[in-house]
C-alpha positions in Angstrom: 109.9 90.1 94.6 106.4 90.2 93.6 104.4 87.3 92.8 102.8 86.7 89.5 98.8 86.3 89.3 97.5 83.2 88.0 96.7 84.7 84.5 100.4 86.2 84.2 101.9 82.7 85.6 100.0 80.8 82.8 101.0 83.4 79.9 104.8 82.7 81.0 104.2 79.0 80.4 103.2 79.6 77.1 99.4 79.0 77.6 97.2 80.4 74.7 94.3 81.0 76.8 96.2 83.2 79.4 97.5 85.1 76.3 94.3 85.4 74.7 92.9 86.7 78.2 95.5 89.3 78.6 95.0 90.4 75.1 91.2 90.8 75.2 91.8 93.0 78.4 94.6 95.4 77.1 94.7 95.3 73.3 91.6 97.9 72.6 93.0 100.3 75.5 96.3 99.8 74.1 95.5 101.3 70.5 93.2 103.6 72.0 96.1 105.3 74.3 98.3 105.2 71.2 95.8 107.0 69.4 95.2 109.4 72.1 98.8 110.8 72.0 100.0 113.8 70.3 98.7 114.5 66.5 102.5 114.0 65.8 101.9 110.3 66.2 99.2 110.4 64.0 101.1 109.1 61.1 102.4 106.4 63.0 100.3 102.9 62.4 98.8 102.6 66.0 98.1 98.8 64.9 101.6 98.3 63.9 103.0 99.8 67.1 100.7 97.7 69.1 101.8 94.6 67.5 105.2 95.1 68.0 104.4 95.7 71.8 102.9 92.6 72.1 105.9 90.6 70.2 108.3 92.3 72.5 105.9 91.6 75.4 105.7 87.9 74.3 109.6 87.9 74.0 110.4 89.1 77.1 107.3 88.0 79.5 109.9 86.0 81.6 111.3 89.4 82.8 108.0 90.6 83.9 106.6 89.9 87.4 103.4 91.1 88.6 99.6 91.0 88.2 97.8 90.9 85.0 96.8 94.7 85.9 100.4 95.4 86.1 101.0 93.9 82.7 99.1 96.8 81.2 101.7 99.4 82.5 104.6 97.3 81.6 102.9 96.5 77.8 101.9 100.5 77.4 105.7 101.4 78.6 107.0 98.9 75.6 104.5 100.7 73.2 105.9 104.1 74.4 109.4 103.1 74.0 108.9 101.7 70.5 107.3 105.1 69.4 110.2 107.0 70.9 112.5 104.7 68.9 110.5 105.4 65.8 110.8 109.3 66.3 114.4 109.0 66.9 115.0 107.2 64.0 113.0 109.4 61.7 114.7 112.5 63.1 118.1 110.8 62.4 117.0 110.1 58.8 115.0 113.4 58.6 111.9 111.3 57.6 108.5 110.6 58.9 107.1 107.2 59.3 104.2 106.4 57.1 100.6 106.2 58.3 99.0 103.0 58.5 95.8 101.1 59.1 92.9 102.8 61.6 93.1 101.4 65.0 89.1 100.3 64.5 90.3 96.9 62.8 92.1 95.9 65.5 88.8 96.2 67.7 85.8 94.2 68.0 82.9 95.5 66.0 81.0 96.4 69.3 83.9 98.1 70.7 84.2 100.6 67.9 81.1 102.7 68.9 82.7 103.1 72.5 85.7 105.0 70.9 84.1 107.0 68.1 84.6 110.1 70.1 88.4 109.4 69.9 89.1 112.6 67.7 87.1 114.8 70.1 89.4 113.4 72.9 92.3 114.0 70.9 91.5 117.6 70.2 90.8 118.4 73.9 94.1 116.6 75.0 96.1 118.6 72.4 96.1 121.7 74.4 98.2 119.8 77.2 101.7 119.6 77.4 103.1 116.3 76.4 103.5 114.6 80.0 99.9 115.9 81.2 98.5 114.6 77.8 99.9 111.2 78.3 99.1 110.9 81.9 95.2 112.1 81.5 95.3 109.7 78.5 96.2 106.8 80.5 94.3 107.4 83.5 91.1 108.9 82.1 90.8 107.6 78.5 91.9 104.2 78.9 91.7 103.5 82.6 95.2 102.7 83.9 95.6 103.0 87.5 98.1 105.5 89.1 100.9 102.6 89.1 100.2 101.2 85.6 100.5 104.7 84.4 103.9 105.5 86.3 105.1 102.0 84.7 103.9 102.9 81.2 105.3 106.4 81.2 108.4 105.6 83.2 108.0 108.0 85.8 107.2 108.4 89.6 103.3 107.6 90.8 103.8 111.1 92.8 104.5 112.8 89.0 101.4 110.7 87.8 99.1 112.6 90.2 100.9 115.9 89.8 100.4 115.8 85.8 96.9 114.6 86.3 95.9 117.5 88.8 97.4 119.9 86.5 96.0 118.4 83.2 92.4 118.2 84.4 92.9 121.7 85.9 93.9 122.9 82.3 91.1 121.0 80.8 88.4 122.5 83.3 89.8 125.8 82.1 89.7 125.5 78.4 86.0 124.3 78.4 84.8 127.0 80.3 
């Protein structure tokens, strides 16, 4: 069993400062990652999905063990599962979820400028198959590591490396 780092251990005890630090470290990246997903997810409110992921993480943090960096993969996995559940429900009802608030409202004003190019990134990533798009978004757009990406997407680290290689090769071919 892995040992928790100090930040995760404090968060498990309910320390608000630890939760605030985890939130600062991962909230902006989570919203950007949700926005970078396929255009079919554009109708979903990224802010609502991120909020739901944080609620689930807070209620299930006792089940998590690892470092604050590994927490990102776990959190992104929760958000991904929530998106998949929303799509399944919409498919059964034959409806699409309504759109919502732009993710910029969740980010600090200083961070918004850093993510202005998100629409361009989304357009470039749209040429990739789903798995490659998700892997490249996790690794290259929001800066997760291979292990965090594997945890977030529910695939092996080897599959992450292969999808990254293929995705970047396709992107290089599309821009030349």
